[in-house]
FIFISE-423987 format. One record per atom (N, C-alpha, C): residue in three letters; x, y, z. Coordinates in steps of 0.1 Angstrom, whole numbers, plus 5000, padded with zeros to 4 digits. Example, Ala and Ser with C-alpha at 12.3 -4.5 7.8 and 13.67 -1.06 7.14 Angstrom:
// FIFISE-423987
ALA513249435078/ALA512349555078/ALA513249675078/SER512849785071/SER513749895071/SER512950005079/
END
This chain:
// FIFISE-423987
MET534362079162/MET533962199153/MET532862259165/GLU533162409163/GLU532462469169/GLU530962529167/ARG530062529178/ARG528462549174/ARG528262679184/ILE526862709181/ILE526462799190/ILE524962739196/ASP524762739210/ASP523662669213/ASP522862769220/ASP521662749218/ASP520462839223/ASP520362809238/LEU520662869251/LEU520162819263/LEU518762819268/GLN517862899259/GLN516462889260/GLN516062969273/TYR516863079279/TYR516763139288/TYR517263289287/GLU516063379288/GLU516663539285/GLU517263549271/GLY517163479262/GLY518163479248/GLY519263489250/LEU519963419260/LEU521263359262/LEU521763229252/LYS522763249247/LYS523563149239/LYS524763139241/ILE525263019238/ILE526862959243/ILE527562919231/ILE528562919232/ILE529762869221/ILE530162739226/GLN529962669219/GLN530762479225/GLN531362459212/ASN532362349215/ASN533062269206/ASN532462149207/SER532162069198/SER531661939199/SER532861839199/ASP533961899197/ASP535361789202/ASP535761789214/GLY535061899222/GLY535861939236/GLY534461879245/PHE534561939257/PHE533761899268/PHE532561969268/CYS531261949264/CYS530062039264/CYS529662049277/PHE528662169283/PHE528262149294/PHE526762019292/GLY526661999305/GLY525761899311/GLY524461939318/ILE523361879321/ILE522261899326/ILE522661939342/ASP523861879348/ASP524361909360/ASP524662049361/SER525162139351/SER525362269353/SER524062389353/VAL523262309345/VAL521862399344/VAL521262359354/LEU521062259365/LEU520662219375/LEU521162299388/LEU522462309387/LEU523362389398/LEU522962549394/SER522662589383/SER522262719382/SER520862759387/ASP520062659385/ASP518662679390/ASP518662669407/PHE519562589411/PHE519762559427/PHE520262679429/ALA521062759427/ALA522062869430/ALA521063009427/LYS519863009422/LYS519463139417/LYS518863209430/ARG518963149442/ARG518463189454/ARG519563309460/ILE520663299454/ILE521863409458/ILE521163539458/LYS521463619469/LYS521063739469/LYS521163809456/SER520463919457/SER520764019443/SER521664129451/GLY522564119436/GLY523864229440/GLY524964149446/SER524764019446/SER526163949453/SER527263969442/LEU528563929449/LEU529863909442/LEU529963749441/ILE529963679431/ILE530163549431/ILE531263519421/VAL531863399427/VAL533163339420/VAL532563199414/ASP532963189402/ASP532563039393/ASP534062949393/LEU534362849401/LEU535262809401/LEU535262689389/GLY536262689380/GLY536262609368/GLY535062609360/ALA535362729354/ALA533962789348/ALA533762689334/GLY534962629333/GLY534362559318/GLY534062649308/THR533162639299/THR532562709289/THR531562809290/GLY531762849306/GLY531162959312/GLY529362969314/ILE529062839314/ILE527262809314/ILE527062869328/LEU527562809336/LEU526962859352/LEU527063029351/SER528063079350/SER528363219350/SER527363299342/ILE527263239325/ILE526263299321/ILE524763289323/LEU524263189329/LEU522963179332/LEU522963239348/LEU523663249357/LEU523563319367/LEU523563449365/SER523963509356/SER524163649354/SER522863719352/LYS522063629348/LYS520463679346/LYS519363619355/LYS520063499362/LYS519063459374/LYS519163539389/VAL520463599387/VAL520863649401/VAL520763799399/CYS519863879401/CYS519963999397/CYS521064109401/ASN521564189394/ASN522764279396/ASN523864209403/SER524364089399/SER525464029402/SER526564049395/LYS527864049403/LYS529164049397/LYS529663919399/ILE530163869391/ILE530663729386/ILE532263699380/ILE532963679391/ILE534463629387/ILE534663489383/ALA534963459372/ALA535063299366/ALA536463289364/PHE536663119369/PHE538063109365/PHE537962979358/GLU539062969346/GLU539162839340/GLU540362829333/LYS541062719338/LYS542562699336/LYS542762669321/GLN542062609313/GLN541962569300/GLN541962669290/LYS543262719285/LYS543262819275/LYS542162839263/GLU542062719257/GLU541162719245/GLU539662729251/VAL539362659264/VAL538162669268/VAL537862819273/PHE538862879280/PHE538762999285/PHE538063099272/ASP539063079262/ASP538563159250/ASP537463179244/MET536963039244/MET535662989239/MET534463059250/ALA534663069264/ALA533963139273/ALA533763279272/CYS534963339269/CYS535263449269/CYS534363539256/ARG534363459247/ARG533563489232/ARG531963489237/SER531563369244/SER530263369245/SER529563469256/ILE530763499264/ILE530263639272/ILE529963769265/GLU530963769258/GLU530763909246/GLU529763899235/PHE529363779232/PHE527963729224/PHE527063759229/ASN526963749242/ASN525663779251/ASN525663929259/ASN526864009255/ASN526964159261/ASN527164139274/LEU527764039283/LEU527664019295/LEU529064079300/GLN529864159294/GLN531364189299/GLN531464239312/ASP530064339312/ASP530064409327/ASP529464339337/SER529064219336/SER528264129347/SER529564019351/ILE530263979340/ILE531063849343/ILE532563899337/LYS533563849346/LYS535063879344/LYS535463729345/MET536063709329/MET536863549330/MET538463579333/PHE538863469340/PHE540663469342/PHE540863309339/CYS541963319332/CYS542563199326/CYS543663169338/LYS543063069347/LYS544063069358/LYS543562929365/ASP544362849368/ASP544162759379/ASP543562789393/ILE542662699397/ILE542162769410/ILE543262739420/LEU544362669419/LEU545262719432/LEU546162819428/ASP545962899418/ASP546763039417/ASP545863139419/ILE544663139422/ILE543863259425/ILE544263329434/ASP544063449437/ASP544163539450/ASP543463499459/LYS543963459470/LYS542863399480/LYS542563499491/SER543063639489/SER542363749496/SER541263799491/ILE541063769481/ILE539663829475/ILE538563779482/LYS537363829487/LYS536463789497/LYS535063789488/VAL534263679486/VAL532863709478/VAL531863649487/ASP530663689481/ASP529363649488/ASP528863489485/ALA529563469474/ALA528963329470/ALA529963229461/VAL530163139462/VAL530763029454/VAL530162949446/VAL530362919434/VAL529362809425/VAL530462719418/THR530262589419/THR531162489414/THR530962339409/ASN531162319398/ASN530762209392/ASN532162109385/PRO532862099398/PRO534062039397/PRO534461919393/PRO535361849387/PRO535561719383/PRO535361629391/TYR534561529388/TYR533761419395/TYR534661309398/LYS535761269393/LYS536361159394/LYS537861169396/LYS538361099408/LYS539561059413/LYS540761019400/LEU541761109398/LEU542461099387/LEU542860929383/ASP542960869396/ASP543460709392/ASP542060609388/THR540960659388/THR539760609385/THR539360609371/GLY538160559370/GLY537360559356/GLY538160529342/ILE537360569331/ILE538160529318/ILE538860659313/TYR539960639309/TYR541160759307/TYR540560769291/SER540360929289/SER539960979277/SER541161049271/SER541461019258/SER542361049250/SER542261209246/ASN540861279247/ASN540961399245/ASN541161499257/VAL541961549256/VAL542661649268/VAL541661719275/LYS541061799270/LYS539961889275/LYS538861799284/LYS538461679276/LYS537561609284/LYS537961539297/GLN539461509296/GLN540261449306/GLN540061529319/ILE540561669313/ILE540761779325/ILE539461819332/SER538261799324/SER537161849327/SER536561729337/ARG536861599337/ARG536261479344/ARG536961459354/PHE538261459354/PHE539261389364/PHE539861529373/GLU539861489386/GLU540861579394/GLU542361589390/SER542661669385/SER543961669380/SER545261789389/THR545261889387/THR546061929397/THR545561969409/ALA544161979411/ALA543462019422/ALA542461919425/ASP542561839438/ASP541361759440/ASP540361809447/LEU539461729454/LEU537961779458/LEU538661839471/ASP539561829478/ASP539961899491/ASP540262049487/ASP541062049476/ASP541162169471/ASP540262289466/TRP539362199459/TRP538162309455/TRP537262339467/ILE537262269479/ILE536462319489/ILE537462419499/ARG538862389500/ARG539362469510/ARG539462609504/ILE539862609486/ILE539762749484/ILE538462809483/SER537462759483/SER535962799482/SER535962859497/SER536162799508/SER535962829519/SER536962979521/MET538262989516/MET539163069517/MET538763209512/ILE538063209501/ILE537663319494/ILE536063389496/LEU535463289504/LEU534163319511/LEU534263439522/LYS533363539523/LYS533263589533/LYS532363519543/ASP532863559557/ASP532063489567/ASP530363479567/PHE529763359566/PHE528563319564/PHE528463359547/GLY529263339540/GLY528963339524/GLY528363199521/GLU527863189509/GLU527163069505/GLU528162979494/PHE528162849493/PHE528762779488/PHE527762669480/TYR527762679468/TYR527062579458/TYR527662509450/MET527362379449/MET528162279444/MET527062169437/VAL527662119427/VAL526761989422/VAL528061869422/TYR527561739426/TYR529061659427/TYR528061499428/ARG528961419426/ARG528561289426/ARG528061239439/SER526661169438/SER526261129450/SER527061039457/GLU527460949451/GLU528560859456/GLU529660909467/ARG529861059461/ARG531061079469/ARG530461179480/LEU529361199482/LEU528661289492/LEU529361289504/ALA529461189514/ALA530061199527/ALA531461239524/GLU532061239515/GLU533561309515/GLU533461419513/VAL532461489505/VAL532161619506/VAL531861679516/ILE531261629524/ILE530461689535/ILE531561689547/ASN532561569547/ASN533761559558/ASN534561709552/ILE534861719540/ILE535761819537/ILE535161969538/MET533661979535/MET533262109539/MET533362129553/ASN533162049563/ASN533062039579/ASN534662099582/LYS535662039575/LYS536862059578/LYS537362199575/TYR536762269566/TYR536962429562/TYR535762499567/TYR534962449573/TYR533962539583/TYR532862579573/ILE532662499561/ILE531362509554/ILE530362439559/GLU529362469565/GLU528262389570/GLU527262359561/PRO526962219559/PRO525662179548/PRO524662219553/LYS523662309544/LYS522762349549/LYS521362289540/GLU521562259528/GLU520662199522/GLU521162099511/ILE520461979508/ILE520861899497/ILE519761869490/ARG519861839475/ARG519161749471/ARG519261659459/PHE519061559461/PHE519561429453/PHE518661449439/VAL519361409426/VAL518861399413/VAL518661289412/TYR517661259401/TYR517661099399/TYR517561109383/SER517861019375/SER517361009360/SER515860979358/LYS515760869366/LYS514560839367/LYS514060799383/ILE512760789383/ILE512460759398/ILE512760629404/THR512760529395/THR513260409398/THR514860359398/ASP515460499394/ASP516960479395/ASP517460509408/GLN518860489410/GLN519460559421/GLN520060679415/SER520160759428/SER520660889423/SER521960909421/THR522360989410/THR523760999404/THR524461119408/ILE523761229409/ILE524261379414/ILE523561419424/VAL524361509430/VAL523461599443/VAL524161709443/LEU522861829445/LEU523361949447/LEU523461989463/ILE524262059465/ILE524662099477/ILE524862229481/LYS523962289491/LYS524262439494/LYS525062429508/GLY526062529512/GLY526662539525/GLY527062689530/VAL527062699541/VAL527362859546/VAL528662829553/LYS529362919552/LYS530562949558/LYS530362979574/PHE530562909584/PHE530262929597/PHE528862939599/GLY528062879591/GLY526662859594/GLY526262779606/LYS525162789613/LYS524662699622/LYS524362569617/ARG524162459627/ARG524262349621/ARG522462319620/PHE522062289607/PHE520762269605/PHE520762219588/LEU520462109587/LEU520662049572/LEU519261999568/LYS518562089556/LYS517162039550/LYS517761939538/ILE516861839537/ILE516761749527/ILE515761769517/ASP515761829505/ASP514861869496/ASP514261759490/LYS513061739486/LYS512361649476/LYS513461619465/PRO513261489464/PRO514061449447/PRO513561539436/LEU514861519427/LEU514461619415/LEU514661459403/ILE513761469397/ILE513661359388/ILE513861389374/ILE514861369365/ILE514861409352/ILE514061369343/TYR513661239340/TYR512761199332/TYR511361099337/ASP510361119333/ASP509261059335/ASP509160899330/GLU508360829332/GLU508160689327/GLU508160679313/ASN507760779305/ASN508060739291/ASN509160819286/GLY510160849293/GLY511760889287/GLY511461049284/ASN510661109287/ASN510261259287/ASN510961359297/TYR511461449297/TYR511561549306/TYR510261559320/THR510761569330/THR509261579337/THR509061739338/SER507961779343/SER507561909342/SER508462019348/GLU509061949361/GLU510162039366/GLU511262089359/ILE511661959354/ILE512861999345/ILE512362099332/ASP511262069326/ASP510762159315/ASP511062279322/LEU510462289333/LEU510262439339/LEU511762509340/ILE512662439345/ILE514162469345/ILE514862509331/TYR514062439323/TYR514762469310/TYR513962549301/ASN512862609309/ASN511962709303/ASN511262659289/ARG510962529291/ARG510462439278/ARG508862419282/ARG508462469290/ARG507062419296/ARG505962459283/ASN506462599279/ASN505262629269/ASN505662649256/ASN506962539255/ASN507362539241/ASN507162399235/GLY506362319238/GLY506262219234/GLY507162099234/
END
């Protein structure tokens, strides 16, 4: 069943289907992490899903133009309707296309991506096709996502990604393979006593070697409530 969710940021809303794969906090955190992209940039959103990253970044990066790719037709259609609902047609252009089929000759200032976390032969299989495609590498694996990002980035263009912490070594190896230098990493923890499950990564194509490790990002406090930083990211600090 479709529903309209309030993103609690600049009046933005998004259409989602509760029977499909809805966006999670990882996409919201990535949009906040990537908001330092320079004003007026041309950005590609690889594997856009419901369009959550593109919609948030259209307001967080001033005067940006965003090209978003999503291969699932039903999810693509939903993202297009969300873009129209928010009157963002001039800022975001959606294409229903597998990332393996995009025009590699385009050159952009930044790439943002929240790709599937799991290898195809791992984890629990979902009978829901949309959820299965969103969670598991299918036609494209991690190497493809980073390779294509590098191909379409301008020299010194920026790469922003959220991924599973357990696969960070693999991510960095592939980034180096395709000349994207890791520049900033921030580990995300559900609680301060837990292990990190996801990590936010920034890289620069042909960047100089210097890696900054940010302070940890904690989602919940000891009482199970959002921390003040998460409230700020969600724009809830003054909403109770």
